[in-house]
C-alpha positions in Angstrom: 144.9 12.6 77.0 146.9 12.4 80.3 146.5 9.3 82.3 144.9 9.4 85.7 147.1 9.1 88.8 146.6 5.8 90.6 147.6 4.8 94.1 147.4 1.1 95.0 147.2 0.1 98.6 147.9 -3.6 98.9 149.0 -5.4 95.8 147.5 -6.5 92.5 145.9 -9.5 94.0 144.2 -7.9 97.1 144.1 -4.2 97.3 142.4 -0.8 97.1 142.9 1.6 94.1 142.5 5.3 94.5 142.5 7.1 91.2 142.6 10.9 90.7 141.0 12.0 87.4 142.3 15.6 87.1 140.2 16.6 84.1 137.0 15.9 86.2 138.6 16.7 89.6 137.2 13.4 90.9 138.6 10.6 93.1 137.5 7.1 92.2 137.8 4.3 94.7 137.7 0.6 93.8 138.8 -2.5 95.5 139.4 -6.2 94.8 140.3 -9.2 96.8 140.6 -13.0 96.6 143.4 -12.7 94.0 141.5 -10.3 91.8 138.4 -12.5 91.3 136.1 -10.5 93.5 135.6 -6.7 93.4 133.0 -4.1 93.9 131.4 -1.2 92.0 133.6 1.9 91.7 132.8 4.8 93.9 133.5 8.4 92.8 133.5 11.6 94.9 134.5 15.1 93.8 137.9 16.0 95.2 136.5 19.2 96.8 133.8 17.2 98.6 136.3 14.6 99.8 138.5 17.3 101.2 135.6 19.2 102.9 134.4 16.0 104.5 137.8 15.3 105.9 138.4 18.9 107.0 141.3 19.4 104.6 141.8 23.0 103.7 144.0 23.8 100.7 145.4 26.7 102.6 146.4 24.6 105.6 150.2 24.9 105.8 150.4 21.4 107.3 149.5 19.7 104.0 151.8 21.8 101.8 
């Protein structure tokens, strides 16, 4: 099974993870801080809903 694509903003100790799960077309957001000791529950949103809320159009030539 292919591994999800993960973007880390920050570093392993204090950061935000954005994970794309292609098989489900879902973005998962999670974050942690205080050297990885404190975190929060993951939040998932369908990719299409995420793009619609941000006004991203897949046919928009600016994002190609």
